[in-house]
Backbone as CSV, one residue per row, in Angstrom:
resi,resn,N_x,N_y,N_z,CA_x,CA_y,CA_z,C_x,C_y,C_z
1,MET,23.398,66.729,-7.593,21.987,66.794,-7.356,21.237,66.237,-8.538
2,ALA,20.145,65.623,-8.233,19.314,65.070,-9.298,18.443,66.157,-9.879
3,GLU,18.369,66.127,-11.181,17.510,67.084,-11.862,16.367,66.338,-12.511
4,GLU,15.301,67.017,-12.704,14.124,66.415,-13.315,14.277,66.438,-14.818
5,LEU,13.967,65.297,-15.446,14.021,65.205,-16.893,12.664,64.756,-17.379
6,LEU,12.108,65.444,-18.279,10.804,65.120,-18.834,11.005,64.733,-20.281
7,VAL,10.537,63.501,-20.620,10.662,63.018,-21.989,9.269,62.812,-22.522
8,HIS,9.015,63.285,-23.678,7.708,63.161,-24.324,7.917,62.324,-25.583
9,ILE,7.257,61.124,-25.629,7.396,60.238,-26.782,6.107,60.311,-27.572
10,VAL,6.247,60.501,-28.836,5.091,60.607,-29.715,5.150,59.424,-30.669
11,GLY,4.015,58.749,-30.853,3.966,57.641,-31.798,2.676,56.865,-31.648
12,ASP,2.600,55.780,-32.407,1.407,54.924,-32.392,1.502,53.987,-31.191
13,ALA,0.631,54.146,-30.210,0.643,53.335,-28.992,-0.377,52.207,-29.036
14,SER,-1.009,51.971,-30.166,-2.062,50.949,-30.226,-1.515,49.555,-29.941
15,LYS,-0.303,49.242,-30.453,0.281,47.922,-30.179,0.643,47.793,-28.698
16,LEU,1.180,48.864,-28.148,1.523,48.851,-26.729,0.280,48.626,-25.889
17,LYS,-0.788,49.343,-26.203,-2.041,49.188,-25.473,-2.554,47.762,-25.615
18,SER,-2.481,47.193,-26.815,-2.943,45.829,-27.059,-2.145,44.828,-26.220
19,GLU,-0.826,44.998,-26.185,0.026,44.087,-25.412,-0.222,44.242,-23.908
20,LEU,-0.426,45.453,-23.447,-0.730,45.668,-22.029,-2.083,45.059,-21.663
21,ASP,-3.065,45.174,-22.556,-4.375,44.553,-22.320,-4.238,43.033,-22.230
22,LYS,-3.413,42.462,-23.131,-3.185,41.007,-23.112,-2.534,40.589,-21.793
23,ALA,-1.510,41.339,-21.395,-0.808,41.027,-20.150,-1.764,41.118,-18.964
24,GLY,-2.607,42.142,-18.962,-3.593,42.281,-17.882,-4.556,41.107,-17.863
25,GLY,-4.991,40.671,-19.051,-5.886,39.509,-19.139,-5.218,38.249,-18.632
26,ASN,-3.924,38.077,-18.967,-3.185,36.902,-18.488,-3.064,36.909,-16.966
27,ILE,-2.821,38.061,-16.400,-2.708,38.172,-14.940,-4.047,37.848,-14.281
28,THR,-5.127,38.359,-14.838,-6.462,38.072,-14.295,-6.763,36.581,-14.392
29,ASN,-6.437,35.975,-15.539,-6.654,34.544,-15.748,-5.844,33.730,-14.741
30,PHE,-4.571,34.113,-14.542,-3.724,33.428,-13.577,-4.298,33.542,-12.169
31,ALA,-4.741,34.720,-11.800,-5.307,34.934,-10.462,-6.541,34.061,-10.249
32,THR,-7.379,33.941,-11.274,-8.579,33.101,-11.175,-8.190,31.639,-10.984
33,LYS,-7.216,31.183,-11.791,-6.769,29.789,-11.679,-6.119,29.526,-10.322
34,ALA,-5.341,30.475,-9.840,-4.691,30.319,-8.536,-5.733,30.241,-7.425
35,ALA,-6.770,31.053,-7.517,-7.832,31.022,-6.503,-8.559,29.685,-6.538
36,THR,-8.830,29.177,-7.742,-9.498,27.877,-7.880,-8.618,26.769,-7.311
37,ALA,-7.322,26.817,-7.634,-6.395,25.815,-7.108,-6.337,25.892,-5.586
38,GLY,-6.335,27.093,-5.057,-6.311,27.265,-3.600,-7.519,26.642,-2.939
39,LYS,-8.695,26.833,-3.543,-9.913,26.221,-2.995,-9.803,24.704,-3.036
40,GLY,-9.262,24.184,-4.136,-9.079,22.734,-4.261,-8.139,22.199,-3.202
41,LEU,-7.074,22.944,-2.923,-6.130,22.519,-1.893,-6.766,22.546,-0.508
42,VAL,-7.605,23.518,-0.252,-8.308,23.584,1.036,-9.214,22.363,1.191
43,ILE,-9.933,22.018,0.127,-10.817,20.845,0.172,-9.995,19.581,0.376
44,ALA,-8.896,19.444,-0.386,-8.041,18.266,-0.252,-7.478,18.172,1.161
45,GLY,-7.059,19.303,1.703,-6.546,19.311,3.073,-7.599,18.868,4.068
46,GLY,-8.823,19.308,3.856,-9.920,18.890,4.736,-10.179,17.401,4.647
47,LEU,-10.130,16.864,3.435,-10.342,15.424,3.257,-9.226,14.613,3.904
48,ILE,-8.003,15.089,3.751,-6.872,14.393,4.373,-7.003,14.433,5.888
49,THR,-7.377,15.570,6.428,-7.566,15.692,7.875,-8.671,14.765,8.363
50,ALA,-9.769,14.702,7.620,-10.878,13.819,8.000,-10.446,12.363,7.961
51,ALA,-9.716,11.983,6.914,-9.254,10.595,6.798,-8.309,10.254,7.943
52,PHE,-7.427,11.183,8.277,-6.506,10.962,9.384,-7.279,10.805,10.690
53,GLY,-8.277,11.653,10.884,-9.101,11.573,12.095,-9.811,10.235,12.207
54,LEU,-10.338,9.747,11.088,-11.004,8.441,11.098,-10.017,7.321,11.389
55,SER,-8.803,7.422,10.856,-7.779,6.411,11.113,-7.417,6.374,12.593
56,VAL,-7.266,7.543,13.170,-6.938,7.617,14.598,-8.079,7.033,15.423
57,LYS,-9.306,7.378,15.069,-10.471,6.860,15.790,-10.522,5.335,15.699
58,ALA,-10.261,4.792,14.511,-10.277,3.340,14.327,-9.180,2.682,15.155
59,ALA,-7.998,3.279,15.179,-6.893,2.718,15.953,-7.206,2.736,17.443
60,ILE,-7.816,3.803,17.904,-8.184,3.891,19.324,-9.226,2.831,19.658
61,GLY,-10.227,2.676,18.788,-11.264,1.662,19.013,-10.685,0.262,19.043
62,PHE,-9.786,-0.033,18.110,-9.155,-1.352,18.045,-8.349,-1.619,19.312
63,ASN,-7.536,-0.653,19.717,-6.714,-0.844,20.920,-7.570,-0.994,22.171
64,LYS,-8.671,-0.272,22.236,-9.582,-0.400,23.381,-10.155,-1.813,23.444
65,GLU,-10.593,-2.323,22.291,-11.165,-3.672,22.265,-10.109,-4.735,22.548
66,MET,-8.891,-4.515,22.077,-7.825,-5.482,22.365,-7.444,-5.446,23.846
67,ALA,-7.602,-4.305,24.485,-7.378,-4.236,25.936,-8.416,-5.094,26.650
68,ASN,-9.648,-5.093,26.138,-10.682,-5.969,26.702,-10.307,-7.433,26.510
69,VAL,-9.817,-7.772,25.320,-9.380,-9.150,25.050,-8.268,-9.530,26.028
70,ALA,-7.347,-8.612,26.269,-6.215,-8.881,27.157,-6.667,-9.227,28.573
71,THR,-7.829,-8.733,28.984,-8.320,-9.074,30.328,-8.682,-10.553,30.427
72,LEU,-8.951,-11.181,29.289,-9.289,-12.609,29.281,-8.055,-13.498,29.165
73,ILE,-6.916,-12.893,28.845,-5.667,-13.646,28.702,-4.620,-12.974,29.593
74,PRO,-4.746,-13.123,30.892,-3.843,-12.408,31.792,-2.376,-12.819,31.596
75,LYS,-1.496,-11.856,31.764,-0.045,-12.050,31.723,0.439,-12.672,30.414
76,SER,-0.210,-12.348,29.310,0.218,-12.901,28.026,0.222,-11.826,26.939
77,THR,1.098,-10.878,27.096,1.229,-9.801,26.122,1.589,-10.361,24.749
78,GLU,2.439,-11.376,24.735,2.849,-11.978,23.463,1.641,-12.544,22.714
79,ARG,0.756,-13.243,23.410,-0.429,-13.823,22.763,-1.375,-12.717,22.277
80,VAL,-1.542,-11.681,23.057,-2.402,-10.565,22.639,-1.833,-9.924,21.372
81,ASN,-0.513,-9.771,21.305,0.111,-9.209,20.101,-0.070,-10.130,18.892
82,GLU,-0.019,-11.455,19.112,-0.288,-12.409,18.024,-1.716,-12.228,17.508
83,LEU,-2.660,-12.098,18.425,-4.059,-11.909,18.037,-4.247,-10.587,17.290
84,LYS,-3.579,-9.524,17.762,-3.660,-8.229,17.072,-3.214,-8.370,15.621
85,SER,-2.090,-9.031,15.435,-1.554,-9.215,14.088,-2.507,-10.039,13.228
86,ALA,-3.044,-11.119,13.787,-3.980,-11.975,13.048,-5.248,-11.204,12.686
87,ILE,-5.721,-10.378,13.594,-6.942,-9.592,13.344,-6.700,-8.560,12.250
88,ARG,-5.546,-7.919,12.262,-5.236,-6.937,11.204,-5.215,-7.609,9.827
89,THR,-4.614,-8.787,9.760,-4.569,-9.529,8.495,-5.968,-9.953,8.077
90,MET,-6.735,-10.468,9.035,-8.092,-10.939,8.758,-8.995,-9.797,8.285
91,ALA,-8.808,-8.617,8.832,-9.639,-7.462,8.453,-9.566,-7.221,6.951
92,VAL,-8.389,-7.342,6.400,-8.211,-7.145,4.959,-8.846,-8.299,4.188
93,GLU,-8.678,-9.508,4.690,-9.180,-10.696,3.992,-10.707,-10.763,3.947
94,VAL,-11.363,-10.370,5.034,-12.826,-10.532,5.100,-13.603,-9.222,4.955
95,GLY,-12.900,-8.106,4.914,-13.588,-6.827,4.732,-14.295,-6.317,5.973
96,LYS,-13.800,-6.673,7.120,-14.348,-6.182,8.392,-13.328,-5.255,9.035
97,ASP,-13.802,-4.287,9.818,-12.840,-3.415,10.486,-12.271,-4.114,11.718
98,THR,-11.101,-3.663,12.128,-10.389,-4.326,13.216,-11.131,-4.238,14.547
99,THR,-11.862,-3.167,14.769,-12.625,-3.042,16.020,-13.699,-4.117,16.096
100,ASP,-14.417,-4.320,15.000,-15.449,-5.356,14.939,-14.837,-6.732,15.207
101,LEU,-13.700,-7.009,14.583,-13.054,-8.313,14.766,-12.525,-8.483,16.190
102,ALA,-12.004,-7.420,16.781,-11.518,-7.510,18.161,-12.675,-7.783,19.121
103,GLN,-13.831,-7.164,18.858,-15.015,-7.457,19.676,-15.418,-8.921,19.507
104,GLY,-15.323,-9.422,18.294,-15.612,-10.831,18.038,-14.625,-11.741,18.750
105,ALA,-13.347,-11.366,18.737,-12.326,-12.166,19.424,-12.634,-12.248,20.914
106,TYR,-13.091,-11.157,21.481,-13.471,-11.157,22.897,-14.569,-12.188,23.147
107,GLN,-15.568,-12.222,22.266,-16.679,-13.168,22.429,-16.217,-14.612,22.245
108,VAL,-15.345,-14.849,21.264,-14.823,-16.206,21.033,-14.067,-16.685,22.261
109,ILE,-13.190,-15.845,22.781,-12.389,-16.237,23.943,-13.264,-16.374,25.180
110,SER,-14.274,-15.533,25.311,-15.207,-15.657,26.442,-15.944,-16.988,26.386
111,ALA,-16.350,-17.392,25.193,-17.147,-18.615,25.044,-16.306,-19.886,25.076
112,PHE,-15.154,-19.871,24.423,-14.381,-21.106,24.253,-13.024,-21.093,24.940
113,GLY,-12.643,-19.968,25.511,-11.296,-19.835,26.044,-10.338,-19.550,24.895
114,ASP,-9.123,-19.160,25.230,-8.135,-18.895,24.184,-7.444,-20.200,23.837
115,THR,-7.742,-20.718,22.658,-7.163,-21.980,22.206,-6.393,-21.751,20.909
116,ALA,-5.818,-22.821,20.403,-5.111,-22.751,19.121,-6.076,-22.425,17.984
117,ASP,-7.380,-22.673,18.201,-8.388,-22.439,17.165,-9.081,-21.078,17.274
118,THR,-8.664,-20.233,18.176,-9.326,-18.939,18.377,-9.416,-18.135,17.081
119,VAL,-8.306,-18.003,16.384,-8.285,-17.203,15.151,-9.137,-17.870,14.072
120,LYS,-9.091,-19.204,14.013,-9.889,-19.938,13.021,-11.384,-19.730,13.277
121,ILE,-11.802,-19.857,14.527,-13.216,-19.656,14.886,-13.639,-18.218,14.568
122,LEU,-12.778,-17.277,14.915,-13.061,-15.865,14.633,-13.205,-15.642,13.128
123,GLY,-12.347,-16.268,12.345,-12.400,-16.121,10.889,-13.703,-16.644,10.307
124,ILE,-14.155,-17.788,10.801,-15.425,-18.359,10.325,-16.581,-17.417,10.665
125,ALA,-16.584,-16.923,11.892,-17.649,-16.004,12.318,-17.605,-14.702,11.511
126,ALA,-16.402,-14.204,11.239,-16.262,-12.952,10.481,-16.779,-13.118,9.053
127,LYS,-16.475,-14.249,8.438,-16.969,-14.501,7.076,-18.491,-14.624,7.070
128,ALA,-19.029,-15.300,8.079,-20.490,-15.420,8.178,-21.120,-14.044,8.387
129,ALA,-20.488,-13.231,9.206,-21.002,-11.880,9.464,-20.964,-11.032,8.199
130,THR,-19.895,-11.149,7.442,-19.781,-10.388,6.193,-20.871,-10.815,5.216
131,ALA,-21.080,-12.107,5.106,-22.108,-12.624,4.191,-23.507,-12.214,4.641
132,GLY,-23.713,-12.162,5.947,-25.032,-11.830,6.482,-25.217,-10.372,6.818
133,VAL,-24.258,-9.549,6.466,-24.286,-8.115,6.749,-24.583,-7.873,8.231
134,ALA,-23.747,-8.448,9.052,-23.910,-8.322,10.501,-22.538,-8.081,11.120
135,THR,-22.519,-7.878,12.416,-21.238,-7.754,13.107,-20.705,-9.152,13.390
136,THR,-19.424,-9.226,13.632,-18.816,-10.512,13.963,-19.392,-11.033,15.273
137,THR,-19.620,-10.158,16.218,-20.215,-10.558,17.497,-21.585,-11.186,17.276
138,ASP,-22.387,-10.615,16.380,-23.704,-11.190,16.078,-23.567,-12.597,15.512
139,ALA,-22.553,-12.823,14.697,-22.370,-14.129,14.064,-21.903,-15.187,15.054
140,ILE,-21.300,-14.766,16.140,-20.827,-15.726,17.146,-22.004,-16.147,17.999
């Protein structure tokens, strides 16, 4: 059976109290930093989610506009894919988003038909639009 043992220690506890106070302060400091870091992570997570949402929205817009372009080039999935690739490259070169360029491609093909110069004409219009702070469709 367990018996109760009572031990009474007598001595100077000032150092012990000082060390316990320090440890308590360190724990409080850690908790504050952890809470701040947690808030930062929540904000970062929100920003990442927003950026992802915008990327998805842009991809949906681009694909919708390319579907419109595809209506002007019936039975030519390969050509539509070539245009998609050219538009993605052009977007980086001229600083226009892919949806804007796909809308411009629709206008170019509507006006001139799909020719070997479609991407070249679109590029000229996109550069003019960038310089004039307008949409590619406006520049066409």
